[in-house]
C-alpha positions as CSV (number, residue, x, y, z in Angstrom):
1,X,1.5,36.7,45.9
2,X,3.9,37.9,43.2
3,X,3.8,35.2,41.4
4,X,0.2,34.6,41.7
5,X,-0.2,38.3,40.5
6,X,2.1,37.1,37.4
7,X,0.0,34.3,36.7
8,X,-3.2,35.8,36.4
9,X,-1.3,38.3,34.1
10,X,-0.6,35.9,31.5
11,X,-4.1,34.5,31.5
12,X,-5.3,37.8,31.4
13,X,-3.1,38.4,28.4
14,X,-4.0,35.5,26.4
15,X,-7.7,36.8,27.1
16,X,-6.9,39.6,25.5
17,X,-5.4,38.2,22.5
18,X,-8.1,35.5,21.8
19,X,-10.5,38.4,22.1
20,X,-8.3,40.2,20.0
21,X,-8.4,37.5,17.9
22,X,-12.1,37.6,17.2
23,X,-11.5,40.7,15.5
24,X,-8.3,40.2,13.4
25,X,-9.6,36.7,12.1
26,X,-10.7,37.7,8.3
27,X,-13.7,35.7,7.9
28,X,-14.6,36.2,4.7
29,X,-11.5,35.7,3.5
30,X,-10.6,32.4,4.8
31,X,-14.1,31.5,3.3
32,X,-12.9,32.3,0.0
33,X,-9.6,31.2,0.6
34,X,-11.2,27.5,1.0
35,X,-13.4,27.8,-1.8
36,X,-10.3,29.2,-4.1
37,X,-8.4,26.9,-2.9
38,X,-10.7,23.8,-4.1
39,X,-11.9,25.2,-7.3
40,X,-7.9,25.8,-8.2
41,X,-6.9,22.4,-6.9
42,X,-10.3,20.5,-8.7
43,X,-11.7,22.7,-11.1
44,X,-14.9,22.4,-9.3
45,X,-17.1,25.1,-7.6
46,X,-16.9,25.0,-4.1
47,X,-20.0,27.1,-2.5
48,X,-20.4,28.6,0.6
49,X,-24.4,29.0,1.5
50,X,-24.4,29.8,5.2
51,X,-22.8,32.8,7.5
52,X,-19.6,32.6,8.3
53,X,-18.5,33.2,11.7
54,X,-15.1,32.9,13.7
55,X,-14.2,29.9,16.1
56,X,-11.9,29.8,19.3
57,X,-12.1,26.7,20.2
58,X,-11.1,23.9,19.5
59,X,-9.4,26.0,16.8
60,X,-9.3,29.6,15.9
61,X,-10.6,29.8,12.6
62,X,-14.1,29.7,11.1
63,X,-17.5,27.6,11.1
64,X,-20.2,28.0,8.4
65,X,-23.4,26.0,7.4
66,X,-24.4,24.9,4.3
67,X,-21.4,23.4,1.7
68,X,-21.5,22.4,-1.9
69,X,-18.9,20.9,-4.2
70,X,-20.0,21.0,-7.7
71,X,-20.0,17.7,-9.6
72,X,-18.3,16.8,-12.9
73,X,-19.6,18.4,-16.3
74,X,-20.9,15.2,-17.3
75,X,-22.5,13.6,-14.2
76,X,-26.9,14.2,-13.3
77,X,-26.5,13.6,-10.1
78,X,-26.3,16.7,-8.9
79,X,-23.7,18.2,-6.4
80,X,-20.5,15.7,-5.5
81,X,-20.8,16.8,-2.0
82,X,-22.9,18.8,0.3
83,X,-22.3,18.9,3.9
84,X,-24.7,20.6,6.8
85,X,-21.2,22.3,8.1
86,X,-17.7,23.2,7.6
87,X,-14.9,24.4,9.8
88,X,-12.0,25.7,8.7
89,X,-8.8,26.3,11.5
90,X,-6.0,28.5,10.9
91,X,-2.7,29.0,12.6
92,X,-2.5,31.8,14.8
93,X,0.9,33.4,14.8
94,X,0.6,33.7,10.5
95,X,-2.9,34.9,11.4
96,X,-1.4,38.4,13.4
97,X,1.0,38.9,10.8
98,X,-1.8,39.0,7.6
99,X,-1.0,35.6,6.5
100,X,-3.7,32.6,6.5
101,X,-2.3,29.1,6.6
102,X,-5.0,26.6,7.1
103,X,-4.2,23.8,10.1
104,X,-7.5,22.1,10.1
105,X,-10.4,21.4,7.9
106,X,-13.9,19.3,9.6
107,X,-16.7,18.9,7.3
108,X,-20.0,17.1,9.3
109,X,-22.7,15.7,7.9
110,X,-21.6,15.5,4.5
111,X,-23.3,13.3,1.8
112,X,-20.6,12.3,-1.5
113,X,-21.6,11.0,-4.6
114,X,-19.1,8.9,-6.5
115,X,-19.8,7.4,-10.0
116,X,-18.2,6.3,-12.9
117,X,-20.4,6.4,-15.9
118,X,-20.6,4.4,-19.1
119,X,-17.8,5.6,-20.6
120,X,-15.8,4.9,-17.7
121,X,-15.3,8.6,-16.6
122,X,-15.1,9.0,-13.0
123,X,-16.4,12.1,-10.9
124,X,-13.5,11.9,-8.7
125,X,-10.8,12.9,-11.4
126,X,-10.3,16.8,-11.2
127,X,-8.9,19.0,-13.6
128,X,-6.8,22.0,-12.3
129,X,-8.7,25.7,-12.5
130,X,-6.2,28.7,-11.9
131,X,-7.4,31.3,-9.7
132,X,-6.3,34.7,-8.8
133,X,-7.4,34.2,-5.7
134,X,-6.0,31.1,-5.1
135,X,-2.3,33.4,-4.8
136,X,-3.5,34.7,-1.6
137,X,-2.7,31.8,0.0
138,X,0.8,31.5,1.4
139,X,2.8,29.9,-0.6
140,X,6.0,29.8,1.5
141,X,4.2,27.3,3.6
142,X,3.4,25.3,0.4
143,X,6.0,26.0,-2.4
144,X,4.1,22.8,-4.9
145,X,2.0,23.3,-7.5
146,X,-1.0,21.0,-7.3
147,X,-0.6,18.0,-10.2
148,X,-3.6,17.5,-12.5
149,X,-6.2,15.5,-10.4
150,X,-4.7,15.9,-7.6
151,X,-5.1,17.6,-3.9
152,X,-4.0,21.3,-3.1
153,X,-0.4,21.2,-1.5
154,X,-1.0,21.9,1.8
155,X,0.2,20.9,5.2
156,X,-3.1,19.9,7.0
157,X,-2.6,18.9,10.3
158,X,-6.0,17.2,10.4
159,X,-8.9,16.7,7.9
160,X,-12.1,15.2,9.3
161,X,-15.4,14.0,8.2
162,X,-17.8,13.0,10.7
163,X,-21.2,11.4,10.2
164,X,-20.9,11.3,6.2
165,X,-22.4,8.7,3.9
166,X,-21.0,8.2,0.4
167,X,-23.0,6.4,-2.7
168,X,-20.6,4.7,-5.4
169,X,-22.6,3.9,-9.0
170,X,-20.8,2.3,-11.7
171,X,-23.1,2.9,-14.7
172,X,-20.6,0.7,-17.0
173,X,-21.2,-2.6,-14.8
174,X,-24.5,-1.8,-12.5
175,X,-22.1,-2.0,-9.0
176,X,-24.4,0.3,-6.3
177,X,-22.4,1.0,-3.3
178,X,-23.4,2.5,0.0
179,X,-21.1,3.7,2.8
180,X,-22.9,5.4,6.0
181,X,-21.9,7.1,9.5
182,X,-18.5,7.1,7.8
183,X,-15.8,8.8,10.5
184,X,-12.6,9.6,8.7
185,X,-9.7,11.4,10.2
186,X,-6.3,12.4,7.8
187,X,-3.5,14.8,7.7
188,X,-1.7,15.8,4.7
189,X,2.3,16.8,4.6
190,X,2.7,20.0,2.1
191,X,6.1,19.3,1.5
192,X,5.9,15.9,0.5
193,X,2.5,15.2,0.0
194,X,2.4,12.4,1.9
195,X,-0.9,11.3,3.3
196,X,-2.6,9.5,6.3
197,X,-6.4,8.0,6.8
198,X,-8.0,6.5,9.2
199,X,-11.9,5.4,9.4
200,X,-14.8,3.8,9.8
201,X,-18.3,3.4,9.3
202,X,-20.6,1.2,7.5
203,X,-20.6,-0.4,4.1
204,X,-24.1,-2.0,2.9
205,X,-25.0,-2.6,6.5
206,X,-21.3,-4.1,7.2
207,X,-18.8,-2.6,9.4
208,X,-16.0,-1.5,7.5
209,X,-12.4,0.1,8.9
210,X,-9.3,0.8,7.2
211,X,-5.9,2.8,8.0
212,X,-4.1,4.1,4.7
213,X,-0.7,5.7,4.4
214,X,0.7,7.2,1.2
215,X,3.2,9.0,-0.4
216,X,2.4,11.7,-2.6
217,X,-1.5,12.0,-2.6
218,X,-1.5,14.5,-5.6
219,X,0.9,12.0,-7.6
220,X,-1.1,9.0,-6.6
221,X,-4.6,10.9,-7.6
222,X,-2.7,12.1,-10.4
223,X,-2.4,8.5,-11.6
224,X,1.7,8.0,-10.4
225,X,2.7,4.6,-8.8
226,X,3.2,5.9,-4.9
227,X,3.9,4.2,-1.5
228,X,0.8,2.8,0.1
229,X,0.3,1.1,3.2
230,X,-3.3,-0.1,3.9
231,X,-4.8,-2.0,6.5
232,X,-8.5,-2.9,6.2
233,X,-11.1,-4.5,8.1
234,X,-14.8,-5.6,6.4
235,X,-16.6,-7.3,9.7
236,X,-13.8,-9.9,10.3
237,X,-12.2,-9.9,7.4
238,X,-9.2,-8.3,7.0
239,X,-6.8,-7.1,4.2
240,X,-3.6,-5.6,4.0
241,X,-1.6,-4.2,2.0
242,X,2.3,-3.2,2.0
243,X,4.0,-2.1,-1.2
244,X,3.6,0.6,-4.3
245,X,0.2,1.2,-6.1
246,X,-1.3,3.7,-8.7
247,X,-4.9,4.4,-9.4
248,X,-5.2,5.5,-13.1
249,X,-4.7,3.0,-14.3
250,X,-4.7,0.6,-11.1
251,X,-1.7,-0.8,-10.6
252,X,0.1,-2.4,-7.6
253,X,2.9,-4.4,-6.0
254,X,3.7,-5.2,-2.8
255,X,2.9,-7.8,-0.1
256,X,-0.8,-8.7,0.1
257,X,-2.0,-10.7,3.3
258,X,-6.2,-11.9,3.6
259,X,-7.3,-13.6,6.5
260,X,-11.3,-14.3,6.1
261,X,-13.1,-16.4,9.1
262,X,-16.0,-16.3,6.8
263,X,-17.2,-15.0,3.4
264,X,-20.6,-14.0,5.1
265,X,-20.2,-10.5,5.2
266,X,-19.1,-10.4,1.4
267,X,-22.0,-11.8,0.2
268,X,-24.0,-9.3,2.3
269,X,-22.5,-6.5,0.7
270,X,-24.5,-7.8,-3.0
271,X,-28.0,-8.0,-0.2
272,X,-27.3,-11.9,-0.3
273,X,-27.0,-14.9,1.5
274,X,-23.8,-17.2,1.7
275,X,-24.2,-20.0,-0.3
276,X,-23.1,-23.1,1.8
277,X,-19.9,-24.3,0.1
278,X,-19.0,-27.7,-0.2
279,X,-15.8,-28.6,2.0
280,X,-15.6,-25.6,4.2
281,X,-14.8,-23.3,1.3
282,X,-17.1,-20.3,3.4
283,X,-14.6,-20.1,6.1
284,X,-11.1,-19.6,6.9
285,X,-9.9,-18.6,4.3
286,X,-6.5,-17.0,4.0
287,X,-4.2,-15.6,1.7
288,X,-0.7,-14.0,1.9
289,X,2.3,-13.1,-0.9
290,X,3.5,-10.7,-3.4
291,X,1.3,-9.7,-5.7
292,X,1.6,-7.4,-8.6
293,X,-0.7,-6.0,-11.0
294,X,0.5,-4.1,-14.0
295,X,-1.7,-2.3,-16.5
296,X,-0.3,-3.4,-19.6
297,X,-3.1,-4.4,-22.2
298,X,-6.0,-5.9,-20.5
299,X,-4.0,-6.2,-16.8
300,X,-1.4,-8.6,-15.6
301,X,-1.3,-10.4,-12.2
302,X,1.4,-11.8,-10.6
303,X,1.7,-13.8,-7.5
304,X,5.2,-15.1,-6.3
305,X,5.7,-17.1,-2.7
306,X,2.1,-17.1,-2.1
307,X,0.8,-19.3,0.6
308,X,-3.4,-20.2,0.2
309,X,-5.4,-21.7,3.2
310,X,-8.8,-23.0,2.2
311,X,-10.9,-26.1,3.0
312,X,-8.7,-27.0,5.9
313,X,-5.3,-27.1,3.7
314,X,-2.3,-24.9,2.8
315,X,-0.6,-24.8,-0.8
316,X,1.7,-22.7,-2.3
317,X,0.9,-21.0,-5.3
318,X,2.7,-18.7,-8.1
319,X,0.2,-17.5,-10.6
320,X,0.1,-15.6,-13.6
321,X,-2.9,-13.7,-14.7
322,X,-4.0,-11.7,-17.8
323,X,-7.3,-10.2,-16.9
324,X,-9.4,-10.1,-20.0
325,X,-11.7,-12.3,-21.9
326,X,-11.2,-15.1,-21.3
327,X,-9.0,-15.1,-18.7
328,X,-5.6,-16.3,-19.2
329,X,-3.6,-18.4,-16.0
330,X,-0.3,-19.8,-15.6
331,X,-0.2,-21.8,-12.2
332,X,2.0,-23.7,-10.2
333,X,0.5,-25.3,-7.2
334,X,2.1,-27.4,-4.6
335,X,1.3,-28.9,-1.4
336,X,2.0,-31.2,1.7
337,X,-0.6,-33.8,2.4
338,X,-3.8,-32.5,1.2
339,X,-7.5,-33.8,3.1
340,X,-9.7,-33.4,0.2
341,X,-12.5,-36.2,1.6
342,X,-15.0,-33.0,2.7
343,X,-15.2,-32.9,-0.9
344,X,-16.4,-36.8,-1.9
345,X,-18.5,-37.5,0.5
346,X,-16.5,-37.1,4.3
347,X,-14.2,-40.6,3.8
348,X,-17.6,-43.3,3.5
349,X,-17.1,-46.4,2.3
350,X,-19.2,-47.4,-0.6
351,X,-20.6,-50.0,1.1
352,X,-21.7,-47.2,4.0
353,X,-23.0,-45.1,1.8
354,X,-26.6,-44.8,1.2
355,X,-28.4,-43.0,-1.7
356,X,-32.1,-42.8,-2.5
357,X,-31.8,-42.2,-5.9
358,X,-29.1,-42.7,-8.2
359,X,-27.8,-44.3,-11.8
360,X,-28.1,-48.0,-10.7
361,X,-31.8,-47.3,-9.5
362,X,-33.2,-45.1,-12.1
363,X,-31.0,-45.0,-14.9
364,X,-28.5,-42.6,-16.3
365,X,-29.7,-38.9,-15.5
366,X,-30.4,-36.9,-18.8
367,X,-30.1,-33.6,-17.4
368,X,-27.9,-31.1,-19.8
369,X,-24.3,-30.5,-18.7
370,X,-23.5,-27.0,-19.3
371,X,-19.8,-26.9,-20.3
372,X,-19.9,-23.0,-20.7
373,X,-17.7,-22.4,-17.8
374,X,-14.3,-23.7,-19.5
375,X,-14.7,-21.2,-21.9
376,X,-14.0,-18.8,-19.0
377,X,-10.5,-19.7,-18.6
378,X,-7.3,-20.7,-20.8
379,X,-4.6,-21.7,-18.8
380,X,-1.8,-24.2,-17.7
381,X,-1.7,-24.9,-14.1
382,X,1.2,-27.5,-12.7
383,X,0.0,-29.5,-9.2
384,X,2.0,-31.6,-7.1
385,X,1.5,-33.0,-3.8
386,X,2.8,-35.0,-0.9
387,X,-0.7,-37.2,-0.4
388,X,-4.0,-36.3,-1.4
389,X,-7.0,-37.8,0.8
390,X,-10.0,-38.1,-1.5
391,X,-12.1,-39.7,1.3
392,X,-13.1,-43.2,-1.0
393,X,-9.5,-43.2,-2.0
394,X,-5.9,-42.2,-1.1
395,X,-3.4,-41.0,-3.2
396,X,0.6,-40.6,-2.2
397,X,2.7,-38.2,-4.2
398,X,0.7,-36.7,-7.3
399,X,2.6,-34.7,-10.3
400,X,-0.1,-33.5,-12.9
401,X,-0.7,-30.9,-15.0
402,X,-3.6,-29.5,-16.0
403,X,-4.0,-27.7,-19.8
404,X,-7.3,-25.4,-20.6
405,X,-7.5,-24.2,-24.1
406,X,-11.0,-22.7,-25.6
407,X,-13.2,-24.9,-23.8
408,X,-10.7,-28.3,-24.1
409,X,-9.4,-29.4,-20.8
410,X,-6.5,-32.1,-20.9
411,X,-5.1,-33.7,-17.5
412,X,-2.2,-34.8,-17.7
413,X,-1.3,-37.7,-14.8
414,X,2.4,-37.7,-15.2
415,X,2.7,-39.9,-11.9
416,X,0.3,-40.3,-9.3
417,X,1.4,-43.1,-6.4
418,X,-2.0,-45.0,-5.1
419,X,-1.9,-48.4,-3.1
420,X,1.7,-49.7,-3.6
421,X,1.5,-49.1,-7.4
422,X,1.4,-46.0,-9.6
423,X,-1.2,-44.3,-11.8
424,X,-0.4,-42.5,-15.4
425,X,-2.5,-41.3,-18.1
426,X,-4.7,-38.3,-19.7
427,X,-7.8,-37.3,-19.2
428,X,-9.4,-34.8,-21.5
429,X,-13.0,-33.5,-21.4
430,X,-14.0,-31.3,-24.4
431,X,-16.7,-28.8,-24.3
432,X,-15.9,-26.9,-27.9
433,X,-19.0,-27.5,-29.5
434,X,-21.3,-29.7,-27.2
435,X,-19.3,-32.6,-24.9
436,X,-17.0,-35.4,-25.5
437,X,-14.8,-37.3,-22.9
438,X,-11.8,-38.9,-24.1
439,X,-8.8,-40.3,-22.5
440,X,-6.5,-43.1,-21.3
441,X,-5.0,-44.7,-18.2
442,X,-2.6,-47.2,-16.9
443,X,-1.9,-48.7,-13.4
444,X,0.8,-50.5,-12.4
445,X,1.2,-52.4,-9.2
446,X,-2.0,-51.4,-7.5
447,X,-2.4,-53.1,-4.2
448,X,-6.0,-54.6,-4.4
449,X,-6.6,-55.5,-0.6
450,X,-6.3,-51.3,0.7
451,X,-7.4,-50.4,-3.0
452,X,-11.1,-52.3,-1.9
453,X,-10.9,-51.8,1.5
454,X,-11.2,-48.1,0.8
455,X,-13.8,-48.2,-2.4
456,X,-16.0,-51.2,-1.1
457,X,-15.0,-52.2,3.0
458,X,-14.1,-55.7,1.7
459,X,-10.5,-56.8,2.2
460,X,-10.9,-60.4,1.3
461,X,-8.7,-60.0,-2.4
462,X,-4.6,-59.7,-2.3
463,X,-3.1,-59.3,-4.9
464,X,-1.3,-56.6,-7.4
465,X,-3.3,-55.6,-10.4
466,X,-2.3,-54.1,-13.9
467,X,-4.8,-51.9,-15.6
468,X,-5.0,-50.4,-18.9
469,X,-8.2,-48.6,-20.4
470,X,-9.1,-46.0,-23.1
471,X,-12.3,-44.5,-23.8
472,X,-14.4,-42.3,-25.6
473,X,-18.1,-40.7,-25.1
474,X,-20.1,-37.6,-26.9
475,X,-23.2,-36.0,-25.5
476,X,-24.7,-33.6,-24.1
477,X,-26.1,-35.7,-20.9
478,X,-24.7,-38.7,-18.6
479,X,-27.3,-40.8,-20.9
480,X,-25.8,-40.0,-23.9
481,X,-22.4,-40.3,-22.9
482,X,-22.9,-43.8,-21.4
483,X,-24.8,-45.3,-24.6
484,X,-21.7,-43.7,-27.0
485,X,-19.2,-45.0,-24.9
486,X,-16.1,-46.6,-26.7
487,X,-13.3,-47.8,-25.9
488,X,-11.2,-51.2,-24.8
489,X,-9.5,-52.1,-21.7
490,X,-7.4,-55.0,-19.8
491,X,-6.2,-56.4,-16.3
492,X,-4.0,-58.7,-14.9
493,X,-4.0,-59.8,-11.4
494,X,-0.5,-61.9,-10.0
495,X,-0.5,-64.1,-7.4
496,X,-2.9,-64.0,-4.4
497,X,-5.7,-65.0,-2.6
498,X,-9.4,-64.8,-1.5
499,X,-9.5,-64.7,2.2
500,X,-12.6,-66.5,4.1
501,X,-13.5,-68.3,0.6
502,X,-12.7,-72.0,0.0
503,X,-14.2,-72.1,-3.4
504,X,-13.0,-75.6,-4.9
505,X,-14.7,-76.6,-1.9
506,X,-17.9,-75.0,-2.2
507,X,-17.9,-76.4,-5.6
508,X,-17.1,-80.1,-4.7
509,X,-20.0,-79.9,-1.5
510,X,-22.1,-77.4,-3.4
511,X,-22.4,-75.4,0.4
512,X,-21.2,-71.8,0.2
513,X,-21.5,-72.2,3.8
514,X,-18.6,-74.5,3.4
515,X,-14.9,-73.9,5.1
516,X,-11.5,-75.6,4.5
517,X,-8.6,-75.3,6.0
518,X,-7.6,-71.6,6.1
519,X,-10.5,-70.5,4.5
520,X,-8.9,-69.1,1.6
521,X,-8.1,-69.6,-2.2
522,X,-4.9,-69.2,-3.5
523,X,-4.8,-68.4,-7.5
524,X,-2.0,-68.0,-10.0
525,X,-3.4,-65.2,-12.3
526,X,-6.7,-63.1,-12.9
527,X,-6.9,-62.0,-16.7
528,X,-9.7,-59.9,-18.8
529,X,-10.2,-58.1,-21.4
530,X,-13.0,-56.0,-22.5
531,X,-14.2,-53.9,-26.1
532,X,-17.0,-51.5,-25.8
533,X,-19.0,-50.1,-28.9
534,X,-22.3,-48.1,-28.5
535,X,-21.7,-48.4,-24.3
536,X,-21.9,-52.3,-24.6
537,X,-18.5,-53.8,-23.4
538,X,-17.7,-57.2,-24.2
539,X,-15.6,-59.6,-22.4
540,X,-15.0,-63.7,-24.0
541,X,-11.6,-64.0,-22.1
542,X,-11.6,-64.1,-18.3
543,X,-9.4,-66.6,-17.1
544,X,-9.2,-67.4,-13.3
545,X,-6.4,-69.8,-12.6
546,X,-5.8,-71.6,-9.4
547,X,-4.6,-74.7,-8.3
548,X,-7.3,-76.4,-7.4
549,X,-10.3,-74.2,-9.7
550,X,-10.2,-72.7,-12.8
551,X,-13.0,-70.5,-13.9
552,X,-13.9,-68.8,-17.8
553,X,-16.5,-66.6,-18.4
554,X,-17.6,-64.4,-21.2
555,X,-20.5,-61.9,-21.8
556,X,-21.9,-58.1,-22.3
557,X,-22.2,-55.4,-19.5
558,X,-24.7,-53.0,-21.2
559,X,-23.7,-49.8,-19.9
560,X,-25.9,-47.5,-21.5
561,X,-29.1,-49.4,-20.3
562,X,-27.3,-50.8,-17.3
563,X,-27.7,-54.3,-17.5
564,X,-25.7,-57.7,-17.3
565,X,-25.5,-60.8,-18.9
566,X,-22.9,-63.4,-18.3
567,X,-21.8,-66.9,-18.1
568,X,-19.4,-67.6,-15.3
569,X,-18.1,-71.4,-15.3
570,X,-15.9,-72.2,-12.1
571,X,-14.6,-76.1,-12.5
572,X,-13.6,-78.1,-9.1
573,X,-10.1,-79.9,-9.7
574,X,-10.2,-83.5,-8.1
575,X,-7.4,-85.4,-9.5
576,X,-8.1,-85.8,-13.3
577,X,-11.3,-84.7,-13.3
578,X,-13.6,-81.2,-12.6
579,X,-16.5,-80.8,-11.4
580,X,-17.9,-77.6,-13.9
581,X,-21.0,-75.2,-12.5
582,X,-22.0,-72.7,-15.2
583,X,-23.7,-69.7,-13.2
584,X,-25.6,-67.4,-15.2
585,X,-25.9,-63.8,-14.5
586,X,-28.3,-61.6,-15.8
587,X,-30.9,-58.5,-15.6
588,X,-30.6,-54.8,-14.6
589,X,-27.8,-53.8,-12.0
590,X,-30.5,-52.7,-9.9
591,X,-31.8,-56.4,-9.7
592,X,-29.1,-58.9,-11.0
593,X,-30.4,-62.6,-11.0
594,X,-27.6,-65.4,-10.4
595,X,-28.8,-68.8,-11.7
596,X,-27.1,-72.0,-12.4
597,X,-27.0,-73.3,-16.1
598,X,-28.9,-76.7,-15.6
599,X,-29.1,-77.9,-19.0
600,X,-25.5,-77.4,-19.6
601,X,-24.7,-79.0,-16.5
602,X,-26.5,-82.1,-17.0
603,X,-25.9,-82.5,-20.5
604,X,-22.3,-81.9,-20.3
605,X,-21.0,-83.1,-17.0
606,X,-23.4,-85.6,-16.5
607,X,-24.1,-87.2,-20.2
608,X,-21.8,-90.6,-19.3
609,X,-23.4,-91.0,-15.8
610,X,-27.0,-90.6,-17.0
611,X,-26.1,-92.7,-20.1
612,X,-25.5,-95.7,-17.6
613,X,-27.4,-94.7,-15.1
614,X,-30.6,-94.9,-17.6
615,X,-29.3,-98.1,-19.1
616,X,-29.7,-99.7,-15.5
617,X,-33.0,-98.4,-14.5
618,X,-34.2,-99.8,-18.0
619,X,-33.0,-103.4,-16.8
620,X,-34.8,-102.9,-13.7
621,X,-37.5,-102.0,-14.8
622,X,-37.9,-104.6,-17.7
623,X,-37.3,-107.3,-14.9
624,X,-40.3,-106.1,-12.5
625,X,-42.5,-105.6,-15.3
626,X,-42.1,-109.7,-16.4
627,X,-42.6,-110.2,-12.7
628,X,-45.9,-108.1,-12.7
629,X,-47.3,-109.1,-15.7
630,X,-45.8,-112.9,-15.0
631,X,-44.6,-113.1,-19.1
632,X,-41.6,-113.5,-21.1
633,X,-41.4,-110.0,-22.8
634,X,-38.9,-110.9,-25.1
635,X,-41.1,-113.8,-26.2
636,X,-44.4,-111.6,-25.9
637,X,-45.8,-109.7,-28.7
638,X,-45.3,-105.8,-29.4
639,X,-47.8,-104.5,-27.6
640,X,-46.2,-105.7,-24.4
641,X,-42.7,-104.8,-25.6
642,X,-44.0,-101.2,-25.9
643,X,-45.5,-100.8,-22.8
644,X,-42.2,-102.0,-21.1
645,X,-40.1,-99.3,-23.0
646,X,-42.6,-96.5,-21.8
647,X,-42.5,-97.6,-18.2
648,X,-38.5,-97.2,-18.6
649,X,-38.7,-94.2,-20.0
650,X,-41.0,-92.6,-17.9
651,X,-38.7,-94.3,-14.4
652,X,-35.4,-92.3,-16.4
653,X,-37.2,-88.8,-16.4
654,X,-38.4,-89.5,-12.8
655,X,-34.7,-90.1,-12.0
656,X,-33.4,-87.5,-14.2
657,X,-36.1,-84.4,-12.3
658,X,-34.6,-86.0,-9.0
659,X,-30.9,-85.3,-10.5
660,X,-32.1,-81.7,-11.2
661,X,-33.7,-81.2,-8.5
662,X,-30.4,-82.3,-6.1
663,X,-28.6,-79.9,-8.4
664,X,-30.6,-76.8,-7.5
665,X,-30.4,-77.6,-4.1
666,X,-27.3,-77.5,-4.3
667,X,-26.6,-74.7,-5.8
668,X,-29.3,-72.4,-4.5
669,X,-26.6,-73.3,-1.3
670,X,-23.7,-72.4,-3.2
671,X,-25.4,-69.3,-4.5
672,X,-27.1,-67.9,-1.9
673,X,-30.5,-67.9,-3.1
674,X,-33.1,-70.3,-4.9
């Protein structure tokens, strides 16, 4: 029972203490100290318009309705902050001795306006103003003077915002950001200035969360560099930073990570639908690395030991970026196996890709090619990769550089492994005063069978090729570029085979369905060269050299008009003689025609046979006429002789037509047409 009375006595004493506190709480003084403290720290007037009432729970202190914080003198948008209610909690024991030590500040229903004017001034940058009333704050708990642009050096166990909205407007860029439903809890250490903050809300309709830990918050707001740890989230996009940062000017140095499963929330912030970016660039993005940003000049950004994940690929990145116009970039990009097939049609072969329109059917596009994007950046990029899959083409190890200077991009292929060989050269895109393309390429030892399998789904040609090509084109449309193209090139293919084709047997039998032993054609070399002028490529030295067949070719390819005029002359060798069947290939690319050159075939290859055949027919016709007429043609008059000659010529012409018809039929079978 004695213990019960003692317990009741303690409770009664506590109640008496709280009741007494109601009378000793200097409500007006606490409110004035709070307003004077804000004014001293910020240089802005903090006005309390409602009645100030004491509170016992949940904290000892005062509560008031109607709070307003003045804006910068240049602002035209009204108060920087208004709030429905303000609660200030104080420590009990200092209060009993006559001192006021603020322990908690809670703001409810606040509306905050943040803005930057066209001159770059920000209304959240404060100027310190000294007032005599600020001396009433217990300096023993603080002992520090707030630096210019900072917050009061107080120990605050809890500072909170609830049901708060924030609007940020940048008049220099036109950016407008709205943050609603904001809830923030923060704490300040008066001795060190360290601050912690945790908050959540909706940013332009997207859920945001953040946790922030800083060093001296006063020094940070005043423009000094301080320790910063930030963990933030926008919808399902996470951004973390651990290091040091400064706000004015903006600087940072630390480990940075970004994880973006999708980019939709970013576009939703500005009220736009997320575009369907190629290759899956709109999802599964990630970045990690050491990022440093310095304030010198326009600002420089350095990335070291960075790892970037995009489009299902991971690359290592070191970069130096100078902010300004244009942006300047120096970077090294290295990767293992890169899969870029999603950017080039998903790996479909040329033979399986169907298009409804394009250069072959509708001519070259005449739409303007905009090269203005080349002016946004100057830079040098070194790229290396173990392999690159381009969908239609697979490359081995790649070592290349890209140099962009004043709208002129030069891509140097120092060494690119491809199809058991190598490619090197230089490609130039010049956007200075219009568009021009140029460059030179060299390919050595390229295996044709895997190359043609990837590009055309054909595996019949076995051999290795060497290629050289130089080109230059000028124009602002694809049509103009094609018609202005000039340059030269050559190709040489060493020993190889044509699988599934017996060309010599086909020519001898004039039958494309002919299959000989092994069903292939072995060749020694294939060589050709070309010169290009005003979009027309000319070739006169195609040579196909094989043990049983040879071929030559000459003609032109009109690239600008997309047409072809070419004469191919294959010869099947039989003993010491050869059977030659010239073929003319001509017409637009969309509808090429293949036809035998019968005139050349008859006149060149069958000249001797035709002469003997016509003499034989003449003799036979003369004997037949003598029997029919019953006269001696040689002894008859000239009229009879002329009639015999006319009849012989007529039969010779009929036979000649029969020979041509047989050739047409045979060549039709060979060429697969009529």
